C-alpha positions as CSV (number, residue, x, y, z in Angstrom):
1,X,-13.8,-30.3,-25.4
2,X,-10.4,-31.0,-23.9
3,X,-9.4,-27.5,-24.5
4,X,-12.5,-26.1,-22.7
5,X,-11.9,-28.5,-19.8
6,X,-8.2,-27.4,-19.6
7,X,-9.3,-23.7,-19.6
8,X,-11.8,-24.4,-16.9
9,X,-9.3,-26.1,-14.7
10,X,-6.8,-23.3,-15.3
11,X,-9.4,-20.6,-14.4
12,X,-10.4,-22.6,-11.3
13,X,-6.7,-22.9,-10.2
14,X,-6.1,-19.2,-10.7
15,X,-9.3,-18.3,-8.8
16,X,-8.3,-20.6,-5.9
17,X,-4.8,-19.2,-5.9
18,X,-6.1,-15.6,-5.9
19,X,-8.3,-16.3,-2.9
20,X,-5.7,-18.3,-1.1
21,X,-7.6,-21.5,-1.1
22,X,-4.6,-23.5,-2.4
23,X,-2.2,-22.5,0.4
24,X,-1.4,-24.9,3.2
25,X,-3.2,-24.2,6.5
26,X,-0.1,-22.7,8.2
27,X,1.1,-20.7,5.2
28,X,-0.1,-17.1,4.5
29,X,1.9,-14.1,3.4
30,X,0.0,-11.8,5.8
31,X,1.0,-14.1,8.7
32,X,4.5,-12.6,8.7
33,X,3.0,-9.6,10.6
34,X,2.4,-11.8,13.7
35,X,4.7,-13.4,16.3
36,X,3.6,-14.6,19.7
37,X,5.0,-12.5,22.6
38,X,6.1,-13.9,26.0
39,X,5.4,-12.9,29.6
40,X,8.4,-11.1,31.1
41,X,9.1,-9.6,34.6
42,X,8.3,-6.1,35.5
43,X,10.6,-3.1,35.4
44,X,13.5,-2.7,37.9
45,X,14.0,0.3,40.1
46,X,15.9,2.4,37.6
47,X,13.4,1.8,34.8
48,X,10.5,2.6,37.1
49,X,12.0,6.0,37.8
50,X,12.4,6.6,34.1
51,X,8.8,5.5,33.6
52,X,7.6,8.0,36.1
53,X,9.5,10.7,34.2
54,X,8.0,9.6,30.9
55,X,4.6,9.7,32.5
56,X,5.2,13.2,33.7
57,X,6.6,14.2,30.4
58,X,3.4,13.1,28.5
59,X,1.2,14.7,31.1
60,X,3.1,18.0,30.7
61,X,2.6,17.8,26.9
62,X,-1.2,17.2,27.2
63,X,-1.5,20.1,29.8
64,X,0.3,22.4,27.4
65,X,-2.1,21.3,24.6
66,X,-5.1,21.8,26.8
67,X,-4.0,25.3,27.8
68,X,-3.2,26.4,24.3
69,X,-6.6,25.1,23.1
70,X,-8.1,28.0,25.0
71,X,-6.8,30.2,22.2
72,X,-5.9,28.0,19.2
73,X,-8.3,25.1,19.6
74,X,-11.6,24.5,17.7
75,X,-13.4,27.1,19.9
76,X,-17.0,27.8,19.1
77,X,-17.9,30.9,17.1
78,X,-20.6,31.7,19.7
79,X,-20.7,31.0,23.4
80,X,-16.9,31.0,23.7
81,X,-16.4,30.9,27.5
82,X,-12.9,32.5,27.2
83,X,-14.0,35.4,25.0
84,X,-13.5,38.7,26.8
85,X,-12.0,37.1,29.9
86,X,-8.9,39.0,30.9
87,X,-6.6,36.1,31.8
88,X,-7.9,33.2,29.7
89,X,-8.5,35.4,26.7
90,X,-4.9,36.2,26.2
91,X,-4.3,32.9,24.5
92,X,-6.8,33.8,21.8
93,X,-5.0,37.1,21.2
94,X,-1.6,35.5,21.0
95,X,-2.1,33.1,18.1
96,X,1.5,32.4,17.3
97,X,2.4,31.8,20.9
98,X,-0.6,29.6,21.5
99,X,0.3,27.6,18.3
100,X,3.9,27.2,19.4
101,X,2.7,26.0,22.9
102,X,0.3,23.5,21.2
103,X,3.1,22.3,18.8
104,X,5.5,21.9,21.7
105,X,2.9,19.9,23.7
106,X,2.1,17.7,20.7
107,X,5.7,16.8,20.0
108,X,6.3,16.2,23.7
109,X,3.4,13.8,23.9
110,X,4.6,11.9,20.8
111,X,8.2,11.7,22.3
112,X,6.8,10.5,25.6
113,X,4.7,7.9,23.7
114,X,7.8,6.7,21.8
115,X,9.8,6.5,25.1
116,X,7.0,4.6,26.7
117,X,7.3,2.1,23.9
118,X,10.8,1.1,25.3
119,X,9.0,-0.4,28.2
120,X,6.0,-1.8,26.3
121,X,7.5,-3.5,23.2
122,X,11.2,-2.9,23.7
123,X,12.9,-2.3,20.4
124,X,10.6,-2.5,17.4
125,X,12.8,-5.4,16.2
126,X,13.1,-7.3,19.4
127,X,11.4,-8.2,22.7
128,X,12.0,-6.7,26.1
129,X,13.5,-8.5,29.0
130,X,11.3,-6.4,31.3
131,X,8.0,-4.8,30.6
132,X,5.8,-2.3,32.5
133,X,2.7,-3.8,34.2
134,X,-0.9,-3.4,33.1
135,X,-1.6,-1.1,36.1
136,X,1.3,1.1,35.2
137,X,0.0,1.4,31.6
138,X,-3.5,2.2,32.8
139,X,-2.3,4.9,35.1
140,X,-0.2,6.5,32.4
141,X,-3.0,6.4,29.9
142,X,-5.4,8.0,32.4
143,X,-3.0,10.7,33.3
144,X,-2.5,11.6,29.6
145,X,-6.2,11.5,28.8
146,X,-7.5,13.8,31.7
147,X,-6.1,17.1,30.5
148,X,-7.4,16.6,26.9
149,X,-10.8,15.5,28.2
150,X,-11.4,18.9,29.8
151,X,-9.9,21.0,27.1
152,X,-11.8,22.7,24.2
153,X,-12.0,20.6,21.1
154,X,-8.8,20.2,19.1
155,X,-7.9,19.4,15.5
156,X,-11.5,19.3,14.2
157,X,-14.8,21.1,14.2
158,X,-16.8,18.0,13.6
159,X,-18.4,18.0,17.1
160,X,-20.3,21.2,16.1
161,X,-21.7,19.3,13.1
162,X,-22.8,16.6,15.5
163,X,-24.6,19.2,17.6
164,X,-26.4,20.8,14.6
165,X,-27.5,17.4,13.1
166,X,-28.7,16.3,16.5
167,X,-30.8,19.4,17.0
168,X,-32.3,18.9,13.5
169,X,-33.4,15.4,14.6
170,X,-34.7,16.8,17.9
171,X,-36.9,19.2,16.0
172,X,-38.5,16.3,14.1
173,X,-36.8,17.1,10.9
174,X,-35.0,14.4,8.9
175,X,-31.3,15.0,9.3
176,X,-30.6,12.8,6.3
177,X,-32.4,15.2,4.0
178,X,-31.7,18.6,5.5
179,X,-28.4,20.2,6.3
180,X,-27.9,22.7,9.2
181,X,-28.8,25.7,7.1
182,X,-32.1,24.2,5.8
183,X,-32.9,22.5,9.1
184,X,-32.0,25.2,11.6
185,X,-31.6,28.4,9.6
186,X,-28.5,30.4,8.6
187,X,-28.6,32.5,11.8
188,X,-29.0,29.7,14.2
189,X,-26.2,29.6,16.8
190,X,-25.5,25.9,16.1
191,X,-25.3,26.4,12.3
192,X,-22.8,29.2,12.7
193,X,-20.4,26.9,14.4
194,X,-20.5,24.2,11.6
195,X,-17.7,24.5,9.0
196,X,-18.9,26.1,5.8
197,X,-18.3,23.0,3.7
198,X,-20.8,21.0,5.8
199,X,-23.6,23.5,6.4
200,X,-25.7,22.3,3.5
201,X,-24.9,18.6,3.7
202,X,-27.1,16.0,5.4
203,X,-25.8,13.8,8.2
204,X,-23.5,10.9,7.1
205,X,-23.7,9.0,10.4
206,X,-25.8,6.0,11.5
207,X,-29.1,6.2,13.3
208,X,-27.8,5.1,16.7
209,X,-25.4,8.0,16.9
210,X,-28.1,10.6,15.9
211,X,-30.5,8.9,18.2
212,X,-28.1,9.5,21.1
213,X,-27.4,12.9,19.7
214,X,-31.1,13.8,19.7
215,X,-31.2,12.9,23.4
216,X,-28.2,15.1,24.0
217,X,-29.8,18.0,22.1
218,X,-33.0,17.6,24.1
219,X,-31.0,17.9,27.3
220,X,-28.5,20.7,26.3
221,X,-30.5,22.6,23.7
222,X,-28.5,25.5,22.3
223,X,-25.9,25.3,25.0
224,X,-22.8,24.5,22.9
225,X,-20.4,24.0,25.8
226,X,-22.7,21.5,27.5
227,X,-23.3,19.7,24.2
228,X,-19.6,19.4,23.5
229,X,-19.1,18.0,27.0
230,X,-21.7,15.3,26.7
231,X,-20.4,14.3,23.2
232,X,-17.0,14.0,24.7
233,X,-18.4,11.7,27.4
234,X,-19.6,9.5,24.5
235,X,-16.1,9.6,23.0
236,X,-14.5,8.7,26.4
237,X,-16.9,5.8,26.7
238,X,-15.7,4.5,23.4
239,X,-12.1,4.8,24.5
240,X,-13.0,3.0,27.7
241,X,-14.4,0.1,25.6
242,X,-11.2,0.0,23.5
243,X,-9.1,-0.2,26.7
244,X,-11.4,-3.0,27.9
245,X,-11.5,-5.1,24.8
246,X,-8.0,-4.6,23.3
247,X,-6.0,-6.4,26.0
248,X,-8.4,-9.3,26.0
249,X,-8.2,-9.7,22.2
250,X,-4.4,-9.5,22.4
251,X,-4.2,-12.4,24.8
252,X,-6.3,-14.4,22.3
253,X,-3.6,-13.7,19.7
254,X,-0.6,-14.4,22.0
255,X,0.3,-10.7,22.3
256,X,1.2,-8.8,25.5
257,X,-1.8,-6.6,26.7
258,X,0.5,-3.6,27.4
259,X,2.0,-3.9,23.9
260,X,-1.5,-3.7,22.4
261,X,-2.6,-0.9,24.7
262,X,0.6,1.1,23.9
263,X,0.0,1.1,20.2
264,X,-3.8,0.9,20.1
265,X,-4.9,3.1,23.1
266,X,-2.0,5.3,24.2
267,X,-1.4,6.2,20.5
268,X,-1.2,10.0,20.0
269,X,-3.9,9.7,17.3
270,X,-6.3,8.3,20.0
271,X,-5.4,11.1,22.4
272,X,-5.5,13.9,20.0
273,X,-8.4,13.0,17.7
274,X,-10.7,10.6,19.6
275,X,-10.4,12.4,23.0
276,X,-9.2,15.9,22.0
277,X,-11.2,15.9,18.7
278,X,-14.4,14.4,20.1
279,X,-14.8,12.1,17.1
280,X,-17.5,9.4,17.1
281,X,-15.0,7.0,15.7
282,X,-14.1,6.3,19.3
283,X,-17.6,4.9,20.0
284,X,-17.6,3.0,16.7
285,X,-14.2,1.3,17.5
286,X,-15.1,0.6,21.1
287,X,-18.4,-1.1,20.3
288,X,-16.8,-3.0,17.4
289,X,-13.9,-4.4,19.5
290,X,-16.2,-5.2,22.5
291,X,-18.6,-7.1,20.1
292,X,-15.7,-9.0,18.6
293,X,-14.4,-10.0,22.1
294,X,-17.9,-11.2,23.2
295,X,-18.4,-13.3,20.0
296,X,-14.9,-14.8,20.2
297,X,-15.7,-15.8,23.8
298,X,-18.5,-17.9,22.5
299,X,-16.6,-19.3,19.5
300,X,-13.2,-20.0,21.1
301,X,-13.8,-20.4,24.8
302,X,-17.0,-22.4,25.4
303,X,-17.0,-26.2,24.7
304,X,-19.5,-27.5,23.8
305,X,-21.4,-24.8,22.1
306,X,-24.3,-24.4,24.5
307,X,-26.9,-21.8,25.4
308,X,-24.4,-19.6,27.1
309,X,-22.3,-19.6,23.9
310,X,-25.4,-18.6,21.9
311,X,-26.2,-15.8,24.3
312,X,-22.6,-14.4,24.0
313,X,-22.6,-14.8,20.3
314,X,-26.0,-13.0,19.8
315,X,-25.0,-10.3,22.3
316,X,-21.7,-9.7,20.6
317,X,-23.3,-9.6,17.1
318,X,-25.8,-7.0,18.4
319,X,-23.0,-4.9,19.7
320,X,-21.1,-5.0,16.4
321,X,-24.2,-4.1,14.6
322,X,-24.7,-1.2,16.9
323,X,-21.2,0.0,16.1
324,X,-22.2,0.0,12.4
325,X,-25.1,2.2,13.4
326,X,-22.6,4.8,14.3
327,X,-20.4,4.3,11.2
328,X,-21.2,1.6,8.7
329,X,-17.5,0.6,8.2
330,X,-17.4,-1.5,11.3
331,X,-20.0,-3.9,10.0
332,X,-17.1,-5.7,8.3
333,X,-16.2,-7.2,11.7
334,X,-19.4,-9.3,11.5
335,X,-18.1,-11.1,8.4
336,X,-14.9,-12.2,10.2
337,X,-16.9,-13.4,13.2
338,X,-19.1,-15.4,10.8
339,X,-16.1,-17.1,9.2
340,X,-14.7,-18.0,12.6
341,X,-18.1,-19.3,13.7
342,X,-18.4,-21.4,10.5
343,X,-15.0,-22.9,11.1
344,X,-15.9,-23.7,14.7
345,X,-19.0,-25.5,13.4
346,X,-16.8,-27.7,11.2
347,X,-16.2,-25.6,8.1
348,X,-17.6,-26.1,4.7
349,X,-20.6,-24.6,2.8
350,X,-23.4,-25.6,5.2
351,X,-21.8,-24.2,8.4
352,X,-20.9,-21.1,6.4
353,X,-24.4,-20.6,5.3
354,X,-25.8,-21.3,8.8
355,X,-23.4,-18.8,10.3
356,X,-24.2,-16.2,7.6
357,X,-27.9,-16.7,8.1
358,X,-27.7,-16.4,11.9
359,X,-25.5,-13.3,12.0
360,X,-27.4,-11.8,9.0
361,X,-30.8,-12.1,10.9
362,X,-29.2,-10.5,14.0
363,X,-27.7,-7.6,12.0
364,X,-30.9,-7.0,10.1
365,X,-33.1,-7.2,13.2
366,X,-30.9,-4.9,15.2
367,X,-30.6,-2.3,12.3
368,X,-34.4,-2.4,11.8
369,X,-35.0,-1.9,15.5
370,X,-32.6,1.1,15.8
371,X,-33.8,2.7,12.6
372,X,-37.5,2.3,13.4
373,X,-37.4,2.9,17.2
374,X,-35.3,6.1,16.7
375,X,-37.8,7.3,14.1
376,X,-34.9,8.2,11.8
377,X,-35.7,5.6,9.2
378,X,-33.2,4.5,6.6
379,X,-32.2,7.8,5.1
380,X,-28.6,7.2,6.4
381,X,-28.1,4.6,3.6
382,X,-28.4,7.5,1.1
383,X,-25.8,9.8,2.7
384,X,-22.9,7.5,3.3
385,X,-21.0,9.1,0.4
386,X,-21.3,12.7,1.6
387,X,-17.7,12.9,2.8
388,X,-16.3,12.0,-0.7
389,X,-16.7,15.6,-1.7
390,X,-13.4,16.2,0.2
391,X,-10.2,15.5,-1.6
392,X,-8.0,13.9,1.0
393,X,-4.2,13.7,0.5
394,X,-4.0,10.6,2.7
395,X,-6.3,8.6,0.4
396,X,-4.2,6.6,-2.1
397,X,-6.7,6.7,-5.0
398,X,-7.5,10.3,-4.4
399,X,-3.8,11.3,-4.2
400,X,-3.1,9.3,-7.4
401,X,-5.9,11.0,-9.2
402,X,-4.9,14.5,-8.1
403,X,-1.2,14.0,-8.9
404,X,-2.0,12.6,-12.3
405,X,-4.4,15.4,-13.0
406,X,-1.8,18.0,-12.0
407,X,0.7,16.3,-14.3
408,X,-1.8,16.7,-17.1
409,X,-2.0,20.4,-16.4
410,X,1.8,20.7,-16.5
411,X,1.8,18.9,-19.8
412,X,-0.8,21.2,-21.3
413,X,-3.4,18.5,-21.5
414,X,-5.9,20.2,-19.3
415,X,-7.2,19.5,-15.8
416,X,-8.8,16.0,-15.8
417,X,-8.6,15.4,-12.1
418,X,-12.4,14.8,-11.7
419,X,-12.4,12.3,-14.5
420,X,-9.3,10.5,-13.1
421,X,-10.9,10.3,-9.7
422,X,-13.9,8.6,-11.2
423,X,-11.5,5.9,-12.4
424,X,-9.1,5.5,-9.5
425,X,-11.7,5.5,-6.7
426,X,-13.8,2.6,-8.1
427,X,-10.7,0.6,-8.8
428,X,-9.5,1.2,-5.3
429,X,-12.9,0.1,-3.9
430,X,-12.8,-3.1,-5.9
431,X,-9.2,-3.8,-4.7
432,X,-10.3,-3.2,-1.0
433,X,-13.2,-5.6,-1.6
434,X,-10.9,-8.3,-3.0
435,X,-8.5,-8.0,-0.1
436,X,-11.4,-8.2,2.4
437,X,-12.7,-11.4,0.7
438,X,-9.2,-12.8,0.8
439,X,-9.0,-12.1,4.5
440,X,-12.4,-13.7,5.1
441,X,-11.2,-16.9,3.3
442,X,-8.0,-16.9,5.4
443,X,-10.1,-16.7,8.5
444,X,-12.4,-19.5,7.4
445,X,-9.6,-21.8,6.6
446,X,-7.8,-21.1,9.9
447,X,-4.7,-19.5,8.4
448,X,-5.3,-16.1,10.2
449,X,-6.9,-15.2,13.5
450,X,-10.1,-13.2,12.8
451,X,-8.7,-10.2,14.8
452,X,-5.6,-10.0,12.5
453,X,-7.6,-10.6,9.3
454,X,-10.1,-7.9,10.4
455,X,-7.2,-5.5,11.0
456,X,-5.7,-6.1,7.6
457,X,-9.0,-5.7,5.9
458,X,-9.7,-2.5,7.7
459,X,-6.2,-1.3,6.7
460,X,-7.0,-1.9,3.0
461,X,-10.4,-0.2,3.4
462,X,-8.8,2.9,5.0
463,X,-5.9,3.3,2.6
464,X,-8.1,2.8,-0.4
465,X,-11.0,4.8,0.9
466,X,-12.0,7.9,-1.2
467,X,-11.5,10.1,1.9
468,X,-9.0,9.4,4.7
469,X,-8.8,11.6,7.8
470,X,-5.9,11.1,10.3
471,X,-8.1,9.3,12.8
472,X,-9.4,6.9,10.2
473,X,-6.0,5.2,10.5
474,X,-7.1,3.9,13.9
475,X,-9.7,1.7,12.2
476,X,-6.8,-0.5,11.2
477,X,-4.1,0.3,13.8
478,X,-6.3,-0.5,16.8
479,X,-7.4,-4.0,15.9
480,X,-4.0,-4.8,14.4
481,X,-2.3,-3.7,17.7
482,X,-3.8,-6.8,19.2
483,X,-2.3,-9.2,16.6
484,X,0.5,-7.7,14.4
485,X,3.8,-7.6,16.3
486,X,6.4,-7.8,13.6
487,X,8.6,-4.8,12.7
488,X,7.1,-4.9,9.2
489,X,3.9,-3.6,10.8
490,X,5.0,-1.8,13.9
491,X,7.6,0.4,12.3
492,X,5.3,1.9,9.7
493,X,2.4,2.1,12.2
494,X,4.5,3.9,14.8
495,X,6.1,6.2,12.2
496,X,2.7,7.0,10.6
497,X,1.1,7.7,13.9
498,X,3.9,10.0,15.1
499,X,4.2,11.9,11.8
500,X,0.5,12.4,11.2
501,X,0.0,13.4,14.8
502,X,2.3,16.4,14.5
503,X,1.1,17.6,11.0
504,X,-2.5,18.5,11.9
505,X,-3.3,22.1,12.8
506,X,-4.9,22.5,16.3
507,X,-8.1,24.0,15.0
508,X,-8.4,21.7,12.0
509,X,-7.9,24.6,9.7
510,X,-5.1,26.4,7.8
511,X,-3.2,29.2,9.5
512,X,-0.9,31.9,8.2
513,X,2.5,30.6,7.0
514,X,4.5,32.9,9.2
515,X,2.7,31.6,12.2
516,X,3.3,28.0,11.3
517,X,7.0,28.6,10.5
518,X,7.6,30.6,13.7
519,X,5.9,28.0,15.9
520,X,7.7,25.2,14.2
521,X,11.1,26.8,14.7
522,X,10.3,27.5,18.4
523,X,9.1,23.9,18.8
524,X,12.3,22.5,17.2
525,X,14.5,24.6,19.5
526,X,12.7,23.7,22.6
527,X,12.5,20.0,21.9
528,X,16.2,19.7,20.8
529,X,17.3,21.5,24.0
530,X,15.0,19.3,26.1
531,X,16.5,16.1,24.6
532,X,20.0,17.3,25.2
533,X,19.3,18.2,28.8
534,X,17.6,14.9,29.5
535,X,19.9,12.6,27.5
536,X,20.9,10.8,30.7
537,X,17.7,11.0,32.6
538,X,15.4,9.4,29.9
539,X,16.0,6.3,27.7
540,X,16.6,8.2,24.5
541,X,19.2,5.6,23.5
542,X,18.6,1.8,23.5
543,X,19.4,0.4,27.0
544,X,20.7,-3.0,27.8
545,X,17.9,-5.1,29.1
546,X,15.1,-3.0,27.6
547,X,15.3,-3.6,23.9
548,X,17.4,-6.8,23.9
549,X,15.8,-10.1,23.0
550,X,14.3,-11.7,26.0
551,X,15.1,-15.1,27.6
552,X,12.5,-17.9,27.0
553,X,9.4,-17.1,29.1
554,X,5.9,-18.3,29.4
555,X,3.9,-17.3,26.4
556,X,0.6,-15.5,26.5
557,X,-2.4,-17.8,26.1
558,X,-3.7,-18.4,22.6
559,X,-7.2,-20.0,22.5
560,X,-7.3,-21.0,18.9
């Protein structure tokens, strides 16, 4: 009996330790990612001049990308407005030159973003003495977004899948059962623009997105250019929501708003893939962050918890659920809001169950309404795994399975990649689930702010997801930009954003090796010469007063 009791206690201790329940309130290993930032003065005259040059540099890069997209972007197969046009059509005939122009523009934007970081976060290991203002950041971001918002799609053909799936829904056919070929026909103009791999697959997106897409299809019909434009407006609306919510969340976490906007909104991955690539992840992220901000206003700012707090809480929970009706991943945010709410109500099992019940009812009711009112039903729950057919090199379990399978081939053991993936992917999913539970517990016990815990959880989900696209990294980077400030996060996040941004081909597809090599050589020469010529005009080197540790200053407000 004593042996069984000892074993039970040991198991309980190990379980509590695994979930972090035994740690002191102020102690958590993930908390090393965060440090409060302080308010500092604005830029001096010299730095303002340099900022203007950096702003112009980034705008030049996005303009080059927009022009090159006329020939090397993800242009439609049919209804290409530049096809046959004497002047504009030259870019489509000069593929290598257009690719070189796009590569130069891409690298220039990344360099401008890194230089802008001098005036947003200082050095990655220190704090700035002076920082650009919010209005300066907003103007810079707007200037960089405009050229890409009017350019043809870049880096991905997914928007054409959106158009085809929306047209299927507009015709009264279930897009969760029929792919573009079966729903529209092989000769349909919208089907012909969908990448071959997705022509026979049903829609993997939530009912809210296809509901809006159906409205777009009703308005634009088979007009591909008009359809792309309206879908880009949805993406821009999502980016606008990110820009609205991110600085507000950062202030809650004691982080400078411009620091969060630099990493989370001016990030090249946002510019290239959410704006240029017209991905619906922009809408998902924007709604998710806006919903989290609304719910945290109720939980952290209103005392006592009155009717206004309940209104904000319910509204925010509805917005988060709507974001999950675009892509289901963002529903995780509701769990962290629930843990914060339970803690506000005193902590313990009863408040936790009450918070879970309240938010659960809101989520179920909202999802039922969207699925029923749209007429799309619940077929989307059966197509969430459609994208797993792709083997993504950025997914850790997929990369591990492929590398191990390739090793088996080299050793003469045969190709067992598929079998290995059936092992590595479930293990990765369980690991991501455990990390998410651990972060939920940390939020409930008050060791981590819900924004930071959400970002860490999304990071685990992204890296351990069976399929990872470059823009999926933003699921973690954007919320973490509002909380994680330490070099242990910012250095990898900045490096990953910069490297991944320059690796993707402009039309989201492979090109000839000689074209890539030639364009890469031209890009290297142009960028090196540019750096040499501007070595004294731009802050390529660390400047005194920009990256040095700041003097004590007023800290940004933290409400919890």
